[in-house]
C-alpha angles and dihedrals in degrees: 000000000000091000091052093048091046091053088050088054091240111192139159114291097025120129116236136199117195114192109204127034100211120121094288094044089052091049090050089050092050093047093048089049090050089050091056104262113176113217109003114201121193124195121199134151094208106084094205094054091042091056090047090055091071088071090061097058105275113152098189127034121202128185104200089197088065104024134041104256097209094047092046093050091047090050091052094047101043089255096305104104123222127307091218125031120183121187108207099171128080097240128122090203091053091050092050093048094045093056090061090056097063122111125235109292089007130142129242116197114196088205096168118060121221125250114268110276094022120152118265120248127244116229126186102233090200090059090054092042099050095038091046087224125172120220119187144142130236130207130169130353144232129251094265089060090054090050092049091046092053090047091051090048091049091048091048091234092130119056110227098144092080091054091079104076099159132040124190135180116238093259088062097050091125089059089052091053089049092053091047093049093047090051088230107161120341115280130007117205128198113210110197 
């Protein structure tokens, strides 16, 4: 997460769109909030996960199944788009939509990879050209990212407590797998 935000030149005062409110999208939202983002928008089609995103520092919630993502982002940013866009869901359609939401000279991080064999995305090269937008992916990190992440966790500047939405004893491990497979909540934990 920190590597991806660093590559996107995240800084205080930048507007951020996070596409996907799963566990990683919520951590990205929390980290961007801790780094001083101004106006964090999160987009998610699952209404339960979308509601949970508010606890991680999101200012604006958008359900692209019910609202036009591009129009909603433009409304929330006075027509400019977001300085930083992070796609934290493995969806080609989401990646394609998210690129169109970036502000002039903004950064789009295709944080989630796509499943093997997924369709490619179509990008309007003129949009990228005239907006001088940067589109990239991020994967992995270096030791200083680990160090900073541990510091942020110890300081409490990143909200991870709310990621655990379900707890199960070991004898109910099958229930935990069911919750995880259904994408109900965010994270299920089994306590032996």
